[in-house]
C-alpha positions in Angstrom: 96.0 67.6 93.4 96.4 65.3 90.5 92.6 64.8 90.3 92.1 68.6 90.2 94.7 68.9 87.4 92.9 66.2 85.4 89.5 67.9 85.9 91.0 71.3 85.0 92.4 69.9 81.7 89.0 68.4 80.8 87.3 71.7 81.4 90.0 73.4 79.4 89.2 71.2 76.4 85.5 71.8 76.8 86.0 75.6 76.8 88.1 75.4 73.6 85.6 73.3 71.8 82.9 75.8 72.7 85.1 78.6 71.6 85.9 77.1 68.1 82.2 76.2 67.6 80.8 79.7 68.2 81.7 81.3 64.8 80.5 78.2 62.8 77.1 78.2 64.5 76.7 81.9 64.2 77.6 81.8 60.4 75.1 79.0 59.9 72.4 81.1 61.6 73.2 84.0 59.3 72.9 81.8 56.2 69.5 80.4 57.4 68.2 83.9 58.0 69.4 85.1 54.6 67.8 82.1 52.8 64.5 82.5 54.7 64.5 86.2 54.0 64.8 85.6 50.2 62.2 82.7 50.2 59.6 84.7 52.1 60.1 88.2 50.8 56.7 88.2 49.2 54.7 87.1 52.3 56.9 89.0 54.8 57.2 86.0 57.1 60.7 85.1 58.2 61.5 81.8 59.9 63.9 82.5 62.7 66.5 79.7 63.3 65.7 79.6 67.0 67.6 76.3 67.7 70.8 77.7 66.1 70.6 81.0 68.1 69.9 79.1 71.3 72.8 76.9 70.6 75.0 79.9 69.9 73.9 81.4 73.2 74.6 78.2 75.1 78.1 77.9 73.5 78.9 81.5 74.5 77.8 80.7 78.1 79.7 77.4 78.1 82.8 79.0 76.8 83.0 81.3 79.9 81.5 78.8 82.3 84.0 76.1 81.5 86.9 78.5 81.7 85.8 79.8 85.1 85.2 76.3 86.5 88.7 75.4 85.3 90.2 78.3 87.3 88.0 77.3 90.3 89.3 73.7 90.3 92.9 74.7 89.6 93.2 77.5 92.1 94.2 75.2 95.0 96.8 73.5 92.9 98.5 76.7 92.0 98.5 78.1 95.4 99.8 74.8 96.9 102.6 74.8 94.4 103.5 78.4 95.3 103.5 77.6 99.0 105.7 74.5 98.5 108.3 76.4 96.4 108.3 79.4 98.8 108.8 77.0 101.8 111.6 75.2 99.9 113.5 78.5 99.3 112.9 79.6 103.0 114.2 76.2 104.3 117.2 76.4 101.9 118.1 79.9 103.1 118.2 78.7 106.7 120.3 75.7 105.7 123.0 77.8 104.1 126.2 78.5 106.0 126.9 81.6 108.0 129.4 82.6 105.4 126.5 83.3 102.9 124.4 85.2 105.4 127.3 87.4 106.4 127.7 88.4 102.8 124.0 88.8 101.9 122.1 91.9 101.3 118.7 91.6 103.0 116.8 94.1 100.9 117.8 92.6 97.6 117.3 89.1 98.9 113.8 89.7 100.0 112.9 91.5 96.8 114.3 88.6 94.7 112.2 86.1 96.6 109.1 88.3 96.2 109.5 88.7 92.5 110.3 85.0 92.1 107.1 83.9 93.9 105.0 86.2 91.7 106.7 84.9 88.6 105.9 81.3 89.6 102.2 82.3 90.2 102.0 83.8 86.7 103.7 80.8 85.1 101.4 78.3 86.7 98.2 80.3 85.8 99.2 81.1 82.2 101.6 78.5 80.9 99.2 75.6 81.3 95.9 77.3 80.5 96.9 79.9 77.9 100.0 79.2 75.9 99.3 75.6 74.9 95.5 76.0 74.5 96.1 79.1 72.3 98.4 77.1 70.1 95.8 74.3 69.9 93.1 76.8 69.0 95.2 78.3 66.3 95.6 74.8 64.7 91.9 74.1 65.0 91.0 77.5 63.4 93.4 76.9 60.5 92.0 73.4 60.0 88.4 74.6 60.0 89.1 77.4 57.5 90.9 74.9 55.2 87.9 72.5 55.4 85.3 75.2 54.9 86.9 77.7 52.6 89.9 76.1 51.1 93.7 76.0 51.4 94.3 79.7 50.6 92.3 81.0 53.6 94.1 78.5 55.9 97.5 79.5 54.5 97.0 83.2 54.9 95.8 82.7 58.5 98.8 80.4 59.2 101.4 82.8 57.7 99.9 85.8 59.6 100.1 83.8 62.8 103.7 82.7 62.2 104.8 86.2 61.4 103.0 87.5 64.5 104.7 84.9 66.7 108.2 85.4 65.3 107.9 89.2 65.6 106.6 88.9 69.2 109.2 86.5 70.4 112.2 88.2 68.8 111.1 91.7 69.9 110.4 90.4 73.4 113.9 88.8 73.6 115.4 92.1 72.6 113.5 93.9 75.4 114.5 91.5 78.2 117.7 93.5 78.8 115.7 96.4 80.1 113.7 94.2 82.4 116.9 92.8 83.9 118.2 96.3 84.3 115.0 97.2 86.1 115.4 94.2 88.4 119.0 95.0 89.3 118.2 98.6 90.0 115.1 97.7 92.0 117.1 95.3 94.2 119.9 97.8 94.6 117.4 100.5 95.7 115.6 98.2 98.0 118.8 97.1 99.7 119.9 100.6 100.3 116.5 101.6 101.7 116.3 98.7 104.1 120.0 99.1 105.2 119.4 102.8 105.8 116.2 102.2 107.8 117.9 99.4 109.9 120.6 101.9 110.7 118.2 104.8 111.4 120.0 106.0 114.6 123.4 106.0 112.9 121.9 108.2 110.1 120.5 110.6 112.7 123.7 110.7 114.7 125.7 112.0 111.7 122.9 114.0 110.1 123.2 112.1 106.9 119.5 112.0 105.8 120.3 113.9 102.6 123.2 111.7 101.9 121.0 108.5 102.2 118.3 110.2 100.1 120.9 110.9 97.3 122.2 107.2 97.4 118.6 105.9 97.2 117.8 108.4 94.4 120.8 107.2 92.3 119.4 103.7 92.3 115.9 104.9 91.6 117.1 107.0 88.7 118.7 103.9 87.1 115.3 102.1 87.7 113.5 105.0 86.1 115.6 104.9 83.0 115.3 101.2 82.5 111.5 101.3 83.2 111.0 104.1 80.6 112.8 102.1 78.0 110.9 98.9 78.9 107.5 100.7 78.6 108.3 102.6 75.4 109.5 99.5 73.7 106.4 97.7 74.8 104.3 100.3 73.0 106.3 99.6 69.8 105.7 95.9 70.2 102.0 96.4 70.6 101.8 98.6 67.5 103.8 96.0 65.5 101.5 93.2 66.7 98.4 95.2 65.8 99.7 96.0 62.3 100.5 92.3 61.5 97.0 91.1 62.6 95.2 94.0 60.8 97.0 93.2 57.5 96.2 89.5 57.8 92.5 90.2 58.6 92.2 92.8 55.8 93.6 90.4 53.2 91.1 87.6 54.3 88.1 90.0 54.3 88.9 91.3 50.8 89.3 87.8 49.5 86.0 86.8 51.2 84.3 89.9 49.7 85.3 89.0 46.2 84.0 85.4 46.7 80.7 86.6 48.1 80.3 88.8 45.0 81.1 85.9 42.8 78.5 83.7 44.6 81.2 81.3 45.8 80.7 82.2 49.4 77.6 83.1 51.4 77.2 86.1 53.7 77.2 83.7 56.7 80.5 82.3 55.6 81.9 85.8 55.2 80.7 86.6 58.8 82.2 83.3 60.1 85.6 84.2 58.5 85.5 87.6 60.2 84.5 86.1 63.6 87.2 83.4 63.3 89.9 86.1 62.7 88.6 88.3 65.5 88.4 85.3 67.8 91.9 84.3 66.8 93.2 87.8 67.2 92.2 87.9 70.9 94.2 84.9 72.1 97.1 85.8 69.8 97.2 89.3 71.3 97.0 87.6 74.7 99.7 85.1 73.6 102.0 88.0 73.0 101.2 89.5 76.4 101.6 86.1 78.1 104.9 85.3 76.4 106.3 88.7 77.4 105.2 88.2 81.0 106.5 84.6 81.0 109.9 85.8 79.9 109.8 88.6 82.4 108.7 86.1 85.1 111.6 83.8 84.2 114.0 86.8 84.6 112.4 87.5 87.9 112.8 83.9 89.0 116.5 83.7 88.0 117.7 85.2 91.3 115.3 83.1 93.4 116.3 79.8 91.8 119.9 81.0 92.0 119.5 81.0 95.8 118.5 77.3 95.6 121.7 76.6 93.7 123.8 78.2 96.5 126.0 75.5 98.0 125.0 74.7 101.6 128.6 74.3 102.6 127.7 72.7 105.9 125.6 69.6 105.5 124.9 66.5 107.6 127.2 63.6 106.7 125.5 60.6 105.0 124.1 58.4 107.7 124.6 61.0 110.4 123.2 60.1 113.8 121.7 62.2 116.5 124.2 63.5 119.1 123.9 61.6 122.4 124.9 63.7 125.4 125.5 62.0 128.7 128.4 63.8 130.4 128.7 66.8 128.1 132.5 66.7 127.7 133.6 69.2 125.0 136.9 68.5 123.3 138.9 70.7 120.9 141.8 68.6 119.5 144.5 70.5 117.6 141.9 72.7 115.8 143.0 75.1 113.1 140.7 77.4 111.1 140.7 80.5 108.9 137.9 82.4 107.1 140.4 83.4 104.5 143.4 81.1 103.7 145.7 84.2 103.8 144.8 84.9 107.4 144.7 82.0 109.9 142.3 82.7 112.9 142.9 79.6 115.1 146.1 77.5 115.1 146.5 74.2 116.8 143.9 75.0 119.6 143.7 72.1 122.0 141.6 72.0 125.2 138.8 70.1 127.0 135.8 71.2 129.0 135.1 68.3 131.5 131.6 67.4 132.8 130.1 70.1 135.0 133.2 72.3 134.6 133.5 75.9 133.4 136.2 76.8 131.1 136.8 80.4 130.1 138.5 81.7 127.0 139.9 85.2 127.2 142.0 87.4 125.0 142.2 90.7 123.1 139.7 91.5 120.3 140.5 89.5 117.2 142.2 86.7 119.1 139.7 84.1 117.8 137.4 83.7 120.8 134.0 84.1 119.0 135.3 81.8 116.2 135.4 79.0 118.8 131.7 79.4 119.5 130.9 79.3 115.7 132.9 76.2 115.2 131.2 74.5 118.2 127.8 75.2 116.7 129.2 74.0 113.4 128.5 77.2 111.5 131.8 76.4 109.9 133.8 73.2 109.7 137.3 73.0 111.0 140.2 72.8 108.6 142.4 70.7 110.8 141.7 68.8 114.0 138.5 67.6 115.6 135.7 69.0 117.8 133.9 66.3 119.8 131.2 66.1 122.4 131.3 63.0 124.6 133.7 61.5 122.0 131.4 62.1 119.1 132.9 64.2 116.2 130.4 67.0 115.6 130.8 66.5 111.8 129.4 63.0 112.2 126.2 63.9 114.0 123.1 65.8 112.8 123.2 69.6 113.0 119.8 69.7 114.7 120.8 67.4 117.5 124.1 69.2 118.0 122.5 72.7 118.3 119.7 71.3 120.5 122.3 70.2 123.0 124.0 73.7 123.3 122.6 76.9 124.6 124.2 80.2 123.8 124.0 83.8 125.0 125.7 85.7 122.2 127.6 88.9 122.4 125.4 90.6 119.8 121.8 89.9 121.0 119.2 90.3 118.2 115.5 89.8 119.1 112.5 89.2 117.0 110.1 92.0 116.4 107.5 90.4 118.7 106.6 90.4 122.4 109.0 89.8 125.2 107.2 86.6 126.0 107.7 85.3 122.4 111.4 86.1 122.5 111.9 84.3 125.8 109.7 81.3 124.8 111.7 81.0 121.6 114.2 79.0 123.6 111.6 76.3 123.9 108.4 77.1 122.0 106.5 74.4 123.9 107.2 76.0 127.3 104.3 77.1 129.5 103.9 80.8 130.7 105.0 79.7 134.2 108.3 78.3 132.8 108.8 81.4 130.8 108.4 83.5 133.9 110.7 81.4 135.9 113.4 81.7 133.3 112.9 85.5 133.3 113.3 85.5 137.1 116.6 83.5 137.0 117.9 86.0 134.3 117.0 89.0 136.5 114.6 90.4 133.9 111.1 89.5 135.4 110.8 92.7 137.5 111.8 94.9 134.5 109.2 93.2 132.3 106.5 93.6 134.8 107.3 97.3 135.0 106.4 97.7 131.3 102.9 98.9 130.5 102.1 95.7 128.6 104.2 93.4 130.7 105.3 90.2 128.8 103.1 91.3 125.8 105.4 94.3 125.2 106.7 94.3 121.7 110.5 94.8 121.5 110.7 96.4 118.0 112.9 95.7 115.1 116.0 93.7 116.3 114.9 94.6 119.8 115.7 98.3 119.4 113.1 99.3 122.1 115.2 97.6 124.8 118.6 98.7 126.1 121.6 96.5 125.5 121.5 95.1 129.0 117.8 94.4 128.8 118.2 92.6 125.5 121.0 90.5 126.9 119.0 89.5 129.9 116.1 88.4 127.6 118.7 86.3 125.7 119.9 84.8 128.9 116.3 83.9 129.9 115.8 82.4 126.5 118.9 80.1 126.9 117.9 79.2 130.5 114.5 78.1 129.2 116.1 75.9 126.6 117.7 73.9 129.4 120.6 72.6 127.3 123.3 70.1 128.5 126.1 72.5 127.4 126.1 76.3 127.9 128.1 78.8 125.9 128.4 82.4 127.0 129.9 84.7 124.4 130.5 88.0 126.2 127.2 87.4 127.9 127.4 90.3 130.3 129.4 92.7 128.1 126.4 95.2 127.8 125.6 95.3 131.6 126.6 97.7 134.3 128.8 96.4 137.1 125.9 95.9 139.6 123.7 94.1 137.2 126.6 92.1 135.9 127.3 90.7 139.3 123.6 89.7 139.7 123.5 88.1 136.3 126.9 86.4 137.0 125.5 84.8 140.2 122.4 83.6 138.2 124.6 82.2 135.4 126.8 80.3 138.0 123.6 78.8 139.5 122.2 77.8 136.2 125.5 76.3 135.0 126.3 74.5 138.3 125.6 71.0 137.0 126.3 71.7 133.3 129.3 72.0 131.1 130.0 75.7 130.4 132.2 77.4 128.0 132.6 81.1 128.7 134.1 83.5 126.1 134.8 86.8 127.9 136.6 90.1 127.6 136.0 91.2 131.2 138.3 89.0 133.3 136.3 89.7 136.5 133.5 87.5 135.1 135.7 84.4 134.9 137.7 84.4 138.1 135.9 81.4 139.4 136.3 79.3 136.2 137.9 75.9 136.6 140.3 76.8 133.8 141.1 80.0 131.9 142.6 79.8 128.5 144.3 82.8 127.1 144.2 83.3 123.3 146.5 85.6 121.3 146.5 85.6 117.5 144.6 82.3 117.4 147.2 80.5 119.6 146.8 79.4 123.3 149.6 81.1 125.1 148.5 80.5 128.7 146.1 78.3 130.6 145.3 77.7 134.3 143.1 79.0 137.1 142.9 82.7 137.9 145.4 82.6 140.8 147.8 80.5 138.9 147.8 82.8 135.9 148.3 85.8 138.2 151.3 84.1 139.7 152.8 83.6 136.3 152.8 87.4 135.9 152.6 87.3 132.1 150.0 88.1 129.5 146.9 87.3 131.7 148.3 89.2 134.7 149.0 92.3 132.6 145.5 92.2 131.1 144.1 91.8 134.6 146.0 94.8 136.0 144.9 97.0 133.1 141.2 96.1 133.6 141.4 96.5 137.4 142.9 100.0 136.9 140.2 100.9 134.5 137.5 99.6 136.8 138.9 101.6 139.8 138.9 104.7 137.6 135.3 104.2 136.6 134.3 103.7 140.3 136.1 106.9 141.3 134.4 108.9 138.5 131.0 107.4 139.5 131.6 108.4 143.1 132.7 111.9 142.3 129.7 112.4 140.0 127.4 111.2 142.9 129.1 113.8 145.1 128.5 116.5 142.5 132.2 116.9 141.5 132.7 118.0 137.9 135.0 115.7 135.9 136.6 117.7 133.1 137.3 116.0 129.8 140.9 115.0 129.1 142.7 117.8 127.3 143.4 117.2 123.6 147.0 117.9 122.7 147.9 119.4 119.3 
């Protein structure tokens, strides 16, 4: 890459030398033609300066050829840099804590990255090969005009250029507020559009298509106003730039005209001055455009580089080692945690999951059950206490090795918009098709997949929307089985399944976790009756613990929860039986 940059800079210099030489050669050719015309007017024979004209043609060709070769050589450098920066941002986003991703707006985030990448592309192509070379060319032209025609010509040219640059820069700075307003409105509109499309079914359920359209149109209306102001002020900028250059060129041409009339300047020199000004006008006009675009690109890049400045929050400790799992003993020692200091979620939670044992954590919604899984995966760090695996504090080991040792079936299963095969193989990307199929069989999903028209190649849609909740969860279970971790974590793993399927999956999960450490977070108590220990959480505090029979004997919180769930299950079975027999079940009466 460095060699390519060096070659590109050499070609850049060659192109600028050819560019500056063109007017001088052309002016010299005009002078020769004029002199020959006067000397040979009587005979009618004119000596054509063929060598000068050929040289002029070669310089014109070289001017373009060197520039194109420069772009040809530099293309790979620019694209490699874009790729590297995009990858850096992508990796950083995945390294950020769960707290950031729970607050993010996906539409605005994706648009910020897209604009930032385009801004980098523009900067790389124009900053190196247009801004600096144009400034060098301006200096060369002023020096040539001074040496050929005197200080006055050089001074007029320099003053014109300075006024042009000052006007362009100051006016562009003033216009940036409209570009920022455009970006903000664009991100807002894109966020609302993506959020609405991701929640397509909810929009349809409530018939709120018109409401969503109005929300989107409000953002687009703001974008329209900012864009109109940006475009109209751009026209004013262009008019001002053209006026300044026209005045400078007119003054120089009038001055040159008087000098030709006085015999102090040749027609060729007059032509050269005109060519120099025209040649200078093009890069200057382009300089204004490039500066505007660079400033706008910097505005576009602000948000993207702001992402890189986001604190990762959860990072590997200096000198962190890989987690070594032999027995797979998970230990929570006096753990306390809160998402917000004003509302504690876990308080002094203390338990152990021995080797090959299954420990279940139950409790009402909001008791802190899912927080335990997030802490175990180190999506957050505990505030007090310690979480360890085989005696190793998870804060002292690498995050990659920690998460490689744990397999999870989450409560809210989200699949990639790809095939069923890809989503199962995601648990271990190097797995063979036979291993993927075996995992699907253990998760009781193979028969369902084979019933699909495209089998394992069936695409599941955005976030897996083409599959039912139970089907998605069985794919997630297969994915975790394929990962073959030492520690298993089931977070409401069967919550979306019917009773019959739940029993089948439960048997498969017990078989898979037989020789592994398993932590089960459950709402349905029927799924954890065989656990080695059941921990009851309430308000982030452990209020009961023991085996199923022991907790029923206590006749306290767990027993009460068990009775309520059993009564609800019996009622569901009675309703299902009545419906099977054709008995109509009226809806409960609503009292005023």
